[in-house]
mmCIF entry with sequence, helices, sheets and N, C-alpha, C, O atoms, coordinates in Angstrom:
data_MODEL
# 
_entry.id   MODEL 
# 
_entity.id                         1 
_entity.type                       polymer 
_entity.pdbx_number_of_molecules   1 
# 
_entity_poly.entity_id                      1 
_entity_poly.type                           'polypeptide(L)' 
_entity_poly.nstd_linkage                   no 
_entity_poly.nstd_monomer                   no 
_entity_poly.pdbx_seq_one_letter_code       
;(UNK)(UNK)(UNK)(UNK)(UNK)(UNK)(UNK)(UNK)(UNK)(UNK)(UNK)(UNK)(UNK)(UNK)(UNK)(UNK)
(UNK)(UNK)(UNK)(UNK)(UNK)(UNK)(UNK)(UNK)(UNK)(UNK)(UNK)(UNK)(UNK)(UNK)(UNK)(UNK)
(UNK)(UNK)(UNK)(UNK)(UNK)(UNK)(UNK)(UNK)(UNK)(UNK)(UNK)(UNK)(UNK)(UNK)(UNK)(UNK)
(UNK)(UNK)(UNK)(UNK)
;
_entity_poly.pdbx_seq_one_letter_code_can   XXXXXXXXXXXXXXXXXXXXXXXXXXXXXXXXXXXXXXXXXXXXXXXXXXXX 
_entity_poly.pdbx_strand_id                 A 
# 
loop_
_entity_poly_seq.entity_id 
_entity_poly_seq.num 
_entity_poly_seq.mon_id 
_entity_poly_seq.hetero 
1 1  UNK n 
1 2  UNK n 
1 3  UNK n 
1 4  UNK n 
1 5  UNK n 
1 6  UNK n 
1 7  UNK n 
1 8  UNK n 
1 9  UNK n 
1 10 UNK n 
1 11 UNK n 
1 12 UNK n 
1 13 UNK n 
1 14 UNK n 
1 15 UNK n 
1 16 UNK n 
1 17 UNK n 
1 18 UNK n 
1 19 UNK n 
1 20 UNK n 
1 21 UNK n 
1 22 UNK n 
1 23 UNK n 
1 24 UNK n 
1 25 UNK n 
1 26 UNK n 
1 27 UNK n 
1 28 UNK n 
1 29 UNK n 
1 30 UNK n 
1 31 UNK n 
1 32 UNK n 
1 33 UNK n 
1 34 UNK n 
1 35 UNK n 
1 36 UNK n 
1 37 UNK n 
1 38 UNK n 
1 39 UNK n 
1 40 UNK n 
1 41 UNK n 
1 42 UNK n 
1 43 UNK n 
1 44 UNK n 
1 45 UNK n 
1 46 UNK n 
1 47 UNK n 
1 48 UNK n 
1 49 UNK n 
1 50 UNK n 
1 51 UNK n 
1 52 UNK n 
# 
_struct_asym.id          A 
_struct_asym.entity_id   1 
# 
loop_
_struct_conf.conf_type_id 
_struct_conf.id 
_struct_conf.pdbx_PDB_helix_id 
_struct_conf.beg_label_comp_id 
_struct_conf.beg_label_asym_id 
_struct_conf.beg_label_seq_id 
_struct_conf.pdbx_beg_PDB_ins_code 
_struct_conf.end_label_comp_id 
_struct_conf.end_label_asym_id 
_struct_conf.end_label_seq_id 
_struct_conf.pdbx_end_PDB_ins_code 
_struct_conf.beg_auth_comp_id 
_struct_conf.beg_auth_asym_id 
_struct_conf.beg_auth_seq_id 
_struct_conf.end_auth_comp_id 
_struct_conf.end_auth_asym_id 
_struct_conf.end_auth_seq_id 
_struct_conf.pdbx_PDB_helix_class 
_struct_conf.details 
_struct_conf.pdbx_PDB_helix_length 
HELX_P HELX_P1 AA1 UNK A 6  ? UNK A 30 ? UNK A 6  UNK A 30 1 ? 25 
HELX_P HELX_P2 AA2 UNK A 37 ? UNK A 45 ? UNK A 37 UNK A 45 1 ? 9  
# 
_struct_conf_type.id          HELX_P 
_struct_conf_type.criteria    ? 
_struct_conf_type.reference   ? 
# 
loop_
_atom_site.group_PDB 
_atom_site.id 
_atom_site.type_symbol 
_atom_site.label_atom_id 
_atom_site.label_alt_id 
_atom_site.label_comp_id 
_atom_site.label_asym_id 
_atom_site.label_entity_id 
_atom_site.label_seq_id 
_atom_site.pdbx_PDB_ins_code 
_atom_site.Cartn_x 
_atom_site.Cartn_y 
_atom_site.Cartn_z 
_atom_site.occupancy 
_atom_site.B_iso_or_equiv 
_atom_site.pdbx_formal_charge 
_atom_site.auth_seq_id 
_atom_site.auth_comp_id 
_atom_site.auth_asym_id 
_atom_site.auth_atom_id 
_atom_site.pdbx_PDB_model_num 
ATOM 1   N N  . UNK A 1 1  ? -3.702 -9.445 -44.590 1.00 0.00 ? 1  UNK A N  1 
ATOM 2   C CA . UNK A 1 1  ? -4.129 -8.644 -43.448 1.00 0.00 ? 1  UNK A CA 1 
ATOM 3   C C  . UNK A 1 1  ? -5.075 -7.551 -43.934 1.00 0.00 ? 1  UNK A C  1 
ATOM 4   O O  . UNK A 1 1  ? -4.757 -6.827 -44.877 1.00 0.00 ? 1  UNK A O  1 
ATOM 5   N N  . UNK A 1 2  ? -6.236 -7.431 -43.296 1.00 0.00 ? 2  UNK A N  1 
ATOM 6   C CA . UNK A 1 2  ? -7.207 -6.427 -43.771 1.00 0.00 ? 2  UNK A CA 1 
ATOM 7   C C  . UNK A 1 2  ? -6.744 -4.999 -43.491 1.00 0.00 ? 2  UNK A C  1 
ATOM 8   O O  . UNK A 1 2  ? -5.933 -4.746 -42.601 1.00 0.00 ? 2  UNK A O  1 
ATOM 9   N N  . UNK A 1 3  ? -7.278 -4.095 -44.268 1.00 0.00 ? 3  UNK A N  1 
ATOM 10  C CA . UNK A 1 3  ? -6.961 -2.678 -44.081 1.00 0.00 ? 3  UNK A CA 1 
ATOM 11  C C  . UNK A 1 3  ? -7.621 -2.181 -42.792 1.00 0.00 ? 3  UNK A C  1 
ATOM 12  O O  . UNK A 1 3  ? -8.754 -2.546 -42.479 1.00 0.00 ? 3  UNK A O  1 
ATOM 13  N N  . UNK A 1 4  ? -6.897 -1.351 -42.061 1.00 0.00 ? 4  UNK A N  1 
ATOM 14  C CA . UNK A 1 4  ? -7.448 -0.770 -40.845 1.00 0.00 ? 4  UNK A CA 1 
ATOM 15  C C  . UNK A 1 4  ? -7.730 0.706  -41.062 1.00 0.00 ? 4  UNK A C  1 
ATOM 16  O O  . UNK A 1 4  ? -7.019 1.392  -41.796 1.00 0.00 ? 4  UNK A O  1 
ATOM 17  N N  . UNK A 1 5  ? -8.766 1.172  -40.419 1.00 0.00 ? 5  UNK A N  1 
ATOM 18  C CA . UNK A 1 5  ? -9.066 2.595  -40.500 1.00 0.00 ? 5  UNK A CA 1 
ATOM 19  C C  . UNK A 1 5  ? -8.050 3.373  -39.662 1.00 0.00 ? 5  UNK A C  1 
ATOM 20  O O  . UNK A 1 5  ? -7.441 2.812  -38.752 1.00 0.00 ? 5  UNK A O  1 
ATOM 21  N N  . UNK A 1 6  ? -7.865 4.658  -39.961 1.00 0.00 ? 6  UNK A N  1 
ATOM 22  C CA . UNK A 1 6  ? -6.910 5.450  -39.180 1.00 0.00 ? 6  UNK A CA 1 
ATOM 23  C C  . UNK A 1 6  ? -7.221 5.463  -37.684 1.00 0.00 ? 6  UNK A C  1 
ATOM 24  O O  . UNK A 1 6  ? -6.305 5.500  -36.863 1.00 0.00 ? 6  UNK A O  1 
ATOM 25  N N  . UNK A 1 7  ? -8.490 5.434  -37.329 1.00 0.00 ? 7  UNK A N  1 
ATOM 26  C CA . UNK A 1 7  ? -8.850 5.408  -35.919 1.00 0.00 ? 7  UNK A CA 1 
ATOM 27  C C  . UNK A 1 7  ? -8.374 4.119  -35.249 1.00 0.00 ? 7  UNK A C  1 
ATOM 28  O O  . UNK A 1 7  ? -7.921 4.143  -34.104 1.00 0.00 ? 7  UNK A O  1 
ATOM 29  N N  . UNK A 1 8  ? -8.477 2.997  -35.960 1.00 0.00 ? 8  UNK A N  1 
ATOM 30  C CA . UNK A 1 8  ? -8.000 1.736  -35.405 1.00 0.00 ? 8  UNK A CA 1 
ATOM 31  C C  . UNK A 1 8  ? -6.489 1.733  -35.261 1.00 0.00 ? 8  UNK A C  1 
ATOM 32  O O  . UNK A 1 8  ? -5.972 1.143  -34.313 1.00 0.00 ? 8  UNK A O  1 
ATOM 33  N N  . UNK A 1 9  ? -5.757 2.379  -36.178 1.00 0.00 ? 9  UNK A N  1 
ATOM 34  C CA . UNK A 1 9  ? -4.302 2.471  -36.030 1.00 0.00 ? 9  UNK A CA 1 
ATOM 35  C C  . UNK A 1 9  ? -3.935 3.286  -34.791 1.00 0.00 ? 9  UNK A C  1 
ATOM 36  O O  . UNK A 1 9  ? -2.979 2.965  -34.086 1.00 0.00 ? 9  UNK A O  1 
ATOM 37  N N  . UNK A 1 10 ? -4.701 4.338  -34.538 1.00 0.00 ? 10 UNK A N  1 
ATOM 38  C CA . UNK A 1 10 ? -4.455 5.145  -33.335 1.00 0.00 ? 10 UNK A CA 1 
ATOM 39  C C  . UNK A 1 10 ? -4.723 4.312  -32.088 1.00 0.00 ? 10 UNK A C  1 
ATOM 40  O O  . UNK A 1 10 ? -3.954 4.369  -31.128 1.00 0.00 ? 10 UNK A O  1 
ATOM 41  N N  . UNK A 1 11 ? -5.813 3.536  -32.095 1.00 0.00 ? 11 UNK A N  1 
ATOM 42  C CA . UNK A 1 11 ? -6.110 2.669  -30.954 1.00 0.00 ? 11 UNK A CA 1 
ATOM 43  C C  . UNK A 1 11 ? -5.024 1.625  -30.742 1.00 0.00 ? 11 UNK A C  1 
ATOM 44  O O  . UNK A 1 11 ? -4.644 1.348  -29.605 1.00 0.00 ? 11 UNK A O  1 
ATOM 45  N N  . UNK A 1 12 ? -4.518 1.039  -31.835 1.00 0.00 ? 12 UNK A N  1 
ATOM 46  C CA . UNK A 1 12 ? -3.436 0.064  -31.706 1.00 0.00 ? 12 UNK A CA 1 
ATOM 47  C C  . UNK A 1 12 ? -2.174 0.715  -31.153 1.00 0.00 ? 12 UNK A C  1 
ATOM 48  O O  . UNK A 1 12 ? -1.486 0.126  -30.319 1.00 0.00 ? 12 UNK A O  1 
ATOM 49  N N  . UNK A 1 13 ? -1.869 1.921  -31.610 1.00 0.00 ? 13 UNK A N  1 
ATOM 50  C CA . UNK A 1 13 ? -0.701 2.649  -31.121 1.00 0.00 ? 13 UNK A CA 1 
ATOM 51  C C  . UNK A 1 13 ? -0.828 2.910  -29.623 1.00 0.00 ? 13 UNK A C  1 
ATOM 52  O O  . UNK A 1 13 ? 0.116  2.675  -28.869 1.00 0.00 ? 13 UNK A O  1 
ATOM 53  N N  . UNK A 1 14 ? -1.991 3.394  -29.193 1.00 0.00 ? 14 UNK A N  1 
ATOM 54  C CA . UNK A 1 14 ? -2.206 3.671  -27.774 1.00 0.00 ? 14 UNK A CA 1 
ATOM 55  C C  . UNK A 1 14 ? -2.193 2.385  -26.944 1.00 0.00 ? 14 UNK A C  1 
ATOM 56  O O  . UNK A 1 14 ? -1.660 2.367  -25.834 1.00 0.00 ? 14 UNK A O  1 
ATOM 57  N N  . UNK A 1 15 ? -2.773 1.322  -27.475 1.00 0.00 ? 15 UNK A N  1 
ATOM 58  C CA . UNK A 1 15 ? -2.784 0.059  -26.755 1.00 0.00 ? 15 UNK A CA 1 
ATOM 59  C C  . UNK A 1 15 ? -1.374 -0.486 -26.578 1.00 0.00 ? 15 UNK A C  1 
ATOM 60  O O  . UNK A 1 15 ? -1.047 -1.027 -25.522 1.00 0.00 ? 15 UNK A O  1 
ATOM 61  N N  . UNK A 1 16 ? -0.536 -0.347 -27.603 1.00 0.00 ? 16 UNK A N  1 
ATOM 62  C CA . UNK A 1 16 ? 0.837  -0.816 -27.510 1.00 0.00 ? 16 UNK A CA 1 
ATOM 63  C C  . UNK A 1 16 ? 1.597  -0.063 -26.419 1.00 0.00 ? 16 UNK A C  1 
ATOM 64  O O  . UNK A 1 16 ? 2.256  -0.684 -25.585 1.00 0.00 ? 16 UNK A O  1 
ATOM 65  N N  . UNK A 1 17 ? 1.510  1.270  -26.416 1.00 0.00 ? 17 UNK A N  1 
ATOM 66  C CA . UNK A 1 17 ? 2.251  2.037  -25.414 1.00 0.00 ? 17 UNK A CA 1 
ATOM 67  C C  . UNK A 1 17 ? 1.665  1.879  -24.023 1.00 0.00 ? 17 UNK A C  1 
ATOM 68  O O  . UNK A 1 17 ? 2.394  1.967  -23.035 1.00 0.00 ? 17 UNK A O  1 
ATOM 69  N N  . UNK A 1 18 ? 0.373  1.650  -23.929 1.00 0.00 ? 18 UNK A N  1 
ATOM 70  C CA . UNK A 1 18 ? -0.232 1.359  -22.631 1.00 0.00 ? 18 UNK A CA 1 
ATOM 71  C C  . UNK A 1 18 ? 0.292  0.034  -22.082 1.00 0.00 ? 18 UNK A C  1 
ATOM 72  O O  . UNK A 1 18 ? 0.557  -0.075 -20.885 1.00 0.00 ? 18 UNK A O  1 
ATOM 73  N N  . UNK A 1 19 ? 0.443  -0.965 -22.937 1.00 0.00 ? 19 UNK A N  1 
ATOM 74  C CA . UNK A 1 19 ? 0.989  -2.248 -22.506 1.00 0.00 ? 19 UNK A CA 1 
ATOM 75  C C  . UNK A 1 19 ? 2.445  -2.102 -22.086 1.00 0.00 ? 19 UNK A C  1 
ATOM 76  O O  . UNK A 1 19 ? 2.852  -2.682 -21.079 1.00 0.00 ? 19 UNK A O  1 
ATOM 77  N N  . UNK A 1 20 ? 3.237  -1.340 -22.833 1.00 0.00 ? 20 UNK A N  1 
ATOM 78  C CA . UNK A 1 20 ? 4.637  -1.113 -22.470 1.00 0.00 ? 20 UNK A CA 1 
ATOM 79  C C  . UNK A 1 20 ? 4.726  -0.402 -21.124 1.00 0.00 ? 20 UNK A C  1 
ATOM 80  O O  . UNK A 1 20 ? 5.533  -0.778 -20.274 1.00 0.00 ? 20 UNK A O  1 
ATOM 81  N N  . UNK A 1 21 ? 3.908  0.612  -20.928 1.00 0.00 ? 21 UNK A N  1 
ATOM 82  C CA . UNK A 1 21 ? 3.908  1.348  -19.667 1.00 0.00 ? 21 UNK A CA 1 
ATOM 83  C C  . UNK A 1 21 ? 3.475  0.458  -18.506 1.00 0.00 ? 21 UNK A C  1 
ATOM 84  O O  . UNK A 1 21 ? 4.069  0.512  -17.429 1.00 0.00 ? 21 UNK A O  1 
ATOM 85  N N  . UNK A 1 22 ? 2.456  -0.349 -18.714 1.00 0.00 ? 22 UNK A N  1 
ATOM 86  C CA . UNK A 1 22 ? 1.973  -1.232 -17.654 1.00 0.00 ? 22 UNK A CA 1 
ATOM 87  C C  . UNK A 1 22 ? 3.028  -2.255 -17.257 1.00 0.00 ? 22 UNK A C  1 
ATOM 88  O O  . UNK A 1 22 ? 3.239  -2.497 -16.069 1.00 0.00 ? 22 UNK A O  1 
ATOM 89  N N  . UNK A 1 23 ? 3.687  -2.854 -18.234 1.00 0.00 ? 23 UNK A N  1 
ATOM 90  C CA . UNK A 1 23 ? 4.733  -3.835 -17.926 1.00 0.00 ? 23 UNK A CA 1 
ATOM 91  C C  . UNK A 1 23 ? 5.901  -3.166 -17.224 1.00 0.00 ? 23 UNK A C  1 
ATOM 92  O O  . UNK A 1 23 ? 6.478  -3.742 -16.301 1.00 0.00 ? 23 UNK A O  1 
ATOM 93  N N  . UNK A 1 24 ? 6.258  -1.957 -17.646 1.00 0.00 ? 24 UNK A N  1 
ATOM 94  C CA . UNK A 1 24 ? 7.351  -1.244 -16.981 1.00 0.00 ? 24 UNK A CA 1 
ATOM 95  C C  . UNK A 1 24 ? 7.012  -0.935 -15.531 1.00 0.00 ? 24 UNK A C  1 
ATOM 96  O O  . UNK A 1 24 ? 7.861  -1.075 -14.650 1.00 0.00 ? 24 UNK A O  1 
ATOM 97  N N  . UNK A 1 25 ? 5.784  -0.517 -15.278 1.00 0.00 ? 25 UNK A N  1 
ATOM 98  C CA . UNK A 1 25 ? 5.362  -0.217 -13.905 1.00 0.00 ? 25 UNK A CA 1 
ATOM 99  C C  . UNK A 1 25 ? 5.355  -1.489 -13.069 1.00 0.00 ? 25 UNK A C  1 
ATOM 100 O O  . UNK A 1 25 ? 5.755  -1.458 -11.905 1.00 0.00 ? 25 UNK A O  1 
ATOM 101 N N  . UNK A 1 26 ? 4.910  -2.605 -13.636 1.00 0.00 ? 26 UNK A N  1 
ATOM 102 C CA . UNK A 1 26 ? 4.903  -3.860 -12.887 1.00 0.00 ? 26 UNK A CA 1 
ATOM 103 C C  . UNK A 1 26 ? 6.314  -4.317 -12.555 1.00 0.00 ? 26 UNK A C  1 
ATOM 104 O O  . UNK A 1 26 ? 6.557  -4.806 -11.452 1.00 0.00 ? 26 UNK A O  1 
ATOM 105 N N  . UNK A 1 27 ? 7.243  -4.167 -13.480 1.00 0.00 ? 27 UNK A N  1 
ATOM 106 C CA . UNK A 1 27 ? 8.636  -4.534 -13.208 1.00 0.00 ? 27 UNK A CA 1 
ATOM 107 C C  . UNK A 1 27 ? 9.208  -3.629 -12.130 1.00 0.00 ? 27 UNK A C  1 
ATOM 108 O O  . UNK A 1 27 ? 9.894  -4.106 -11.225 1.00 0.00 ? 27 UNK A O  1 
ATOM 109 N N  . UNK A 1 28 ? 8.938  -2.325 -12.210 1.00 0.00 ? 28 UNK A N  1 
ATOM 110 C CA . UNK A 1 28 ? 9.436  -1.395 -11.199 1.00 0.00 ? 28 UNK A CA 1 
ATOM 111 C C  . UNK A 1 28 ? 8.831  -1.712 -9.834  1.00 0.00 ? 28 UNK A C  1 
ATOM 112 O O  . UNK A 1 28 ? 9.532  -1.683 -8.823  1.00 0.00 ? 28 UNK A O  1 
ATOM 113 N N  . UNK A 1 29 ? 7.541  -2.012 -9.800  1.00 0.00 ? 29 UNK A N  1 
ATOM 114 C CA . UNK A 1 29 ? 6.869  -2.266 -8.530  1.00 0.00 ? 29 UNK A CA 1 
ATOM 115 C C  . UNK A 1 29 ? 7.378  -3.556 -7.899  1.00 0.00 ? 29 UNK A C  1 
ATOM 116 O O  . UNK A 1 29 ? 7.511  -3.635 -6.678  1.00 0.00 ? 29 UNK A O  1 
ATOM 117 N N  . UNK A 1 30 ? 7.666  -4.576 -8.725  1.00 0.00 ? 30 UNK A N  1 
ATOM 118 C CA . UNK A 1 30 ? 8.141  -5.844 -8.165  1.00 0.00 ? 30 UNK A CA 1 
ATOM 119 C C  . UNK A 1 30 ? 9.571  -5.719 -7.654  1.00 0.00 ? 30 UNK A C  1 
ATOM 120 O O  . UNK A 1 30 ? 9.987  -6.502 -6.800  1.00 0.00 ? 30 UNK A O  1 
ATOM 121 N N  . UNK A 1 31 ? 10.336 -4.745 -8.163  1.00 0.00 ? 31 UNK A N  1 
ATOM 122 C CA . UNK A 1 31 ? 11.702 -4.570 -7.685  1.00 0.00 ? 31 UNK A CA 1 
ATOM 123 C C  . UNK A 1 31 ? 11.778 -3.598 -6.512  1.00 0.00 ? 31 UNK A C  1 
ATOM 124 O O  . UNK A 1 31 ? 12.868 -3.352 -5.996  1.00 0.00 ? 31 UNK A O  1 
ATOM 125 N N  . UNK A 1 32 ? 10.662 -3.046 -6.083  1.00 0.00 ? 32 UNK A N  1 
ATOM 126 C CA . UNK A 1 32 ? 10.636 -2.140 -4.933  1.00 0.00 ? 32 UNK A CA 1 
ATOM 127 C C  . UNK A 1 32 ? 10.975 -2.890 -3.662  1.00 0.00 ? 32 UNK A C  1 
ATOM 128 O O  . UNK A 1 32 ? 10.700 -4.084 -3.547  1.00 0.00 ? 32 UNK A O  1 
ATOM 129 N N  . UNK A 1 33 ? 11.570 -2.195 -2.709  1.00 0.00 ? 33 UNK A N  1 
ATOM 130 C CA . UNK A 1 33 ? 11.907 -2.838 -1.441  1.00 0.00 ? 33 UNK A CA 1 
ATOM 131 C C  . UNK A 1 33 ? 11.028 -2.323 -0.309  1.00 0.00 ? 33 UNK A C  1 
ATOM 132 O O  . UNK A 1 33 ? 11.349 -2.538 0.860   1.00 0.00 ? 33 UNK A O  1 
ATOM 133 N N  . UNK A 1 34 ? 9.941  -1.655 -0.623  1.00 0.00 ? 34 UNK A N  1 
ATOM 134 C CA . UNK A 1 34 ? 9.098  -1.086 0.419   1.00 0.00 ? 34 UNK A CA 1 
ATOM 135 C C  . UNK A 1 34 ? 8.432  -2.165 1.260   1.00 0.00 ? 34 UNK A C  1 
ATOM 136 O O  . UNK A 1 34 ? 8.305  -2.000 2.474   1.00 0.00 ? 34 UNK A O  1 
ATOM 137 N N  . UNK A 1 35 ? 8.007  -3.254 0.656   1.00 0.00 ? 35 UNK A N  1 
ATOM 138 C CA . UNK A 1 35 ? 7.191  -4.231 1.355   1.00 0.00 ? 35 UNK A CA 1 
ATOM 139 C C  . UNK A 1 35 ? 7.902  -5.575 1.500   1.00 0.00 ? 35 UNK A C  1 
ATOM 140 O O  . UNK A 1 35 ? 7.252  -6.620 1.480   1.00 0.00 ? 35 UNK A O  1 
ATOM 141 N N  . UNK A 1 36 ? 9.205  -5.561 1.642   1.00 0.00 ? 36 UNK A N  1 
ATOM 142 C CA . UNK A 1 36 ? 9.950  -6.810 1.844   1.00 0.00 ? 36 UNK A CA 1 
ATOM 143 C C  . UNK A 1 36 ? 9.707  -7.320 3.264   1.00 0.00 ? 36 UNK A C  1 
ATOM 144 O O  . UNK A 1 36 ? 9.534  -6.512 4.177   1.00 0.00 ? 36 UNK A O  1 
ATOM 145 N N  . UNK A 1 37 ? 9.689  -8.642 3.475   1.00 0.00 ? 37 UNK A N  1 
ATOM 146 C CA . UNK A 1 37 ? 9.402  -9.183 4.814   1.00 0.00 ? 37 UNK A CA 1 
ATOM 147 C C  . UNK A 1 37 ? 10.434 -8.798 5.866   1.00 0.00 ? 37 UNK A C  1 
ATOM 148 O O  . UNK A 1 37 ? 10.071 -8.646 7.033   1.00 0.00 ? 37 UNK A O  1 
ATOM 149 N N  . UNK A 1 38 ? 11.707 -8.632 5.505   1.00 0.00 ? 38 UNK A N  1 
ATOM 150 C CA . UNK A 1 38 ? 12.697 -8.320 6.538   1.00 0.00 ? 38 UNK A CA 1 
ATOM 151 C C  . UNK A 1 38 ? 12.430 -6.964 7.179   1.00 0.00 ? 38 UNK A C  1 
ATOM 152 O O  . UNK A 1 38 ? 12.747 -6.767 8.352   1.00 0.00 ? 38 UNK A O  1 
ATOM 153 N N  . UNK A 1 39 ? 11.853 -6.026 6.431   1.00 0.00 ? 39 UNK A N  1 
ATOM 154 C CA . UNK A 1 39 ? 11.517 -4.732 7.022   1.00 0.00 ? 39 UNK A CA 1 
ATOM 155 C C  . UNK A 1 39 ? 10.372 -4.882 8.024   1.00 0.00 ? 39 UNK A C  1 
ATOM 156 O O  . UNK A 1 39 ? 10.327 -4.181 9.036   1.00 0.00 ? 39 UNK A O  1 
ATOM 157 N N  . UNK A 1 40 ? 9.461  -5.789 7.738   1.00 0.00 ? 40 UNK A N  1 
ATOM 158 C CA . UNK A 1 40 ? 8.367  -6.008 8.675   1.00 0.00 ? 40 UNK A CA 1 
ATOM 159 C C  . UNK A 1 40 ? 8.878  -6.658 9.956   1.00 0.00 ? 40 UNK A C  1 
ATOM 160 O O  . UNK A 1 40 ? 8.410  -6.328 11.045  1.00 0.00 ? 40 UNK A O  1 
ATOM 161 N N  . UNK A 1 41 ? 9.832  -7.575 9.835   1.00 0.00 ? 41 UNK A N  1 
ATOM 162 C CA . UNK A 1 41 ? 10.379 -8.221 11.029  1.00 0.00 ? 41 UNK A CA 1 
ATOM 163 C C  . UNK A 1 41 ? 11.146 -7.217 11.889  1.00 0.00 ? 41 UNK A C  1 
ATOM 164 O O  . UNK A 1 41 ? 11.092 -7.283 13.117  1.00 0.00 ? 41 UNK A O  1 
ATOM 165 N N  . UNK A 1 42 ? 11.855 -6.296 11.255  1.00 0.00 ? 42 UNK A N  1 
ATOM 166 C CA . UNK A 1 42 ? 12.581 -5.289 12.020  1.00 0.00 ? 42 UNK A CA 1 
ATOM 167 C C  . UNK A 1 42 ? 11.619 -4.392 12.795  1.00 0.00 ? 42 UNK A C  1 
ATOM 168 O O  . UNK A 1 42 ? 11.898 -4.018 13.935  1.00 0.00 ? 42 UNK A O  1 
ATOM 169 N N  . UNK A 1 43 ? 10.493 -4.048 12.181  1.00 0.00 ? 43 UNK A N  1 
ATOM 170 C CA . UNK A 1 43 ? 9.552  -3.169 12.864  1.00 0.00 ? 43 UNK A CA 1 
ATOM 171 C C  . UNK A 1 43 ? 8.865  -3.896 14.016  1.00 0.00 ? 43 UNK A C  1 
ATOM 172 O O  . UNK A 1 43 ? 8.480  -3.256 14.995  1.00 0.00 ? 43 UNK A O  1 
ATOM 173 N N  . UNK A 1 44 ? 8.699  -5.219 13.926  1.00 0.00 ? 44 UNK A N  1 
ATOM 174 C CA . UNK A 1 44 ? 8.078  -5.964 15.017  1.00 0.00 ? 44 UNK A CA 1 
ATOM 175 C C  . UNK A 1 44 ? 9.018  -6.055 16.217  1.00 0.00 ? 44 UNK A C  1 
ATOM 176 O O  . UNK A 1 44 ? 8.570  -6.057 17.363  1.00 0.00 ? 44 UNK A O  1 
ATOM 177 N N  . UNK A 1 45 ? 10.311 -6.129 15.952  1.00 0.00 ? 45 UNK A N  1 
ATOM 178 C CA . UNK A 1 45 ? 11.255 -6.326 17.046  1.00 0.00 ? 45 UNK A CA 1 
ATOM 179 C C  . UNK A 1 45 ? 11.533 -5.038 17.816  1.00 0.00 ? 45 UNK A C  1 
ATOM 180 O O  . UNK A 1 45 ? 12.101 -5.089 18.908  1.00 0.00 ? 45 UNK A O  1 
ATOM 181 N N  . UNK A 1 46 ? 11.146 -3.882 17.271  1.00 0.00 ? 46 UNK A N  1 
ATOM 182 C CA . UNK A 1 46 ? 11.369 -2.628 17.986  1.00 0.00 ? 46 UNK A CA 1 
ATOM 183 C C  . UNK A 1 46 ? 10.377 -2.497 19.131  1.00 0.00 ? 46 UNK A C  1 
ATOM 184 O O  . UNK A 1 46 ? 9.267  -3.025 19.076  1.00 0.00 ? 46 UNK A O  1 
ATOM 185 N N  . UNK A 1 47 ? 10.796 -1.786 20.162  1.00 0.00 ? 47 UNK A N  1 
ATOM 186 C CA . UNK A 1 47 ? 9.914  -1.596 21.308  1.00 0.00 ? 47 UNK A CA 1 
ATOM 187 C C  . UNK A 1 47 ? 8.762  -0.651 20.949  1.00 0.00 ? 47 UNK A C  1 
ATOM 188 O O  . UNK A 1 47 ? 8.885  0.231  20.100  1.00 0.00 ? 47 UNK A O  1 
ATOM 189 N N  . UNK A 1 48 ? 7.664  -0.873 21.620  1.00 0.00 ? 48 UNK A N  1 
ATOM 190 C CA . UNK A 1 48 ? 6.528  0.005  21.453  1.00 0.00 ? 48 UNK A CA 1 
ATOM 191 C C  . UNK A 1 48 ? 6.751  1.247  22.298  1.00 0.00 ? 48 UNK A C  1 
ATOM 192 O O  . UNK A 1 48 ? 6.930  1.142  23.511  1.00 0.00 ? 48 UNK A O  1 
ATOM 193 N N  . UNK A 1 49 ? 6.742  2.421  21.680  1.00 0.00 ? 49 UNK A N  1 
ATOM 194 C CA . UNK A 1 49 ? 7.041  3.649  22.406  1.00 0.00 ? 49 UNK A CA 1 
ATOM 195 C C  . UNK A 1 49 ? 5.785  4.329  22.932  1.00 0.00 ? 49 UNK A C  1 
ATOM 196 O O  . UNK A 1 49 ? 5.857  5.360  23.600  1.00 0.00 ? 49 UNK A O  1 
ATOM 197 N N  . UNK A 1 50 ? 4.644  3.748  22.627  1.00 0.00 ? 50 UNK A N  1 
ATOM 198 C CA . UNK A 1 50 ? 3.400  4.329  23.121  1.00 0.00 ? 50 UNK A CA 1 
ATOM 199 C C  . UNK A 1 50 ? 3.103  3.778  24.503  1.00 0.00 ? 50 UNK A C  1 
ATOM 200 O O  . UNK A 1 50 ? 3.514  2.664  24.828  1.00 0.00 ? 50 UNK A O  1 
ATOM 201 N N  . UNK A 1 51 ? 2.405  4.533  25.307  1.00 0.00 ? 51 UNK A N  1 
ATOM 202 C CA . UNK A 1 51 ? 2.095  4.118  26.661  1.00 0.00 ? 51 UNK A CA 1 
ATOM 203 C C  . UNK A 1 51 ? 0.729  3.450  26.797  1.00 0.00 ? 51 UNK A C  1 
ATOM 204 O O  . UNK A 1 51 ? 0.269  3.218  27.915  1.00 0.00 ? 51 UNK A O  1 
ATOM 205 N N  . UNK A 1 52 ? 0.092  3.147  25.711  1.00 0.00 ? 52 UNK A N  1 
ATOM 206 C CA . UNK A 1 52 ? -1.212 2.525  25.814  1.00 0.00 ? 52 UNK A CA 1 
ATOM 207 C C  . UNK A 1 52 ? -1.279 1.312  24.915  1.00 0.00 ? 52 UNK A C  1 
ATOM 208 O O  . UNK A 1 52 ? -2.309 0.640  24.860  1.00 0.00 ? 52 UNK A O  1 
# 
């Protein structure tokens, strides 16, 4: 394995933690219940309270 400059080690370190953070955010976002279809169906079945 070739020698890396200190700047490249810093870039690798940042890239690793950026990947960990991105995967963690994707896992958290996929487990969110904000946009589940059953919530959309419940909102459709409610009466419209506006008069127009």
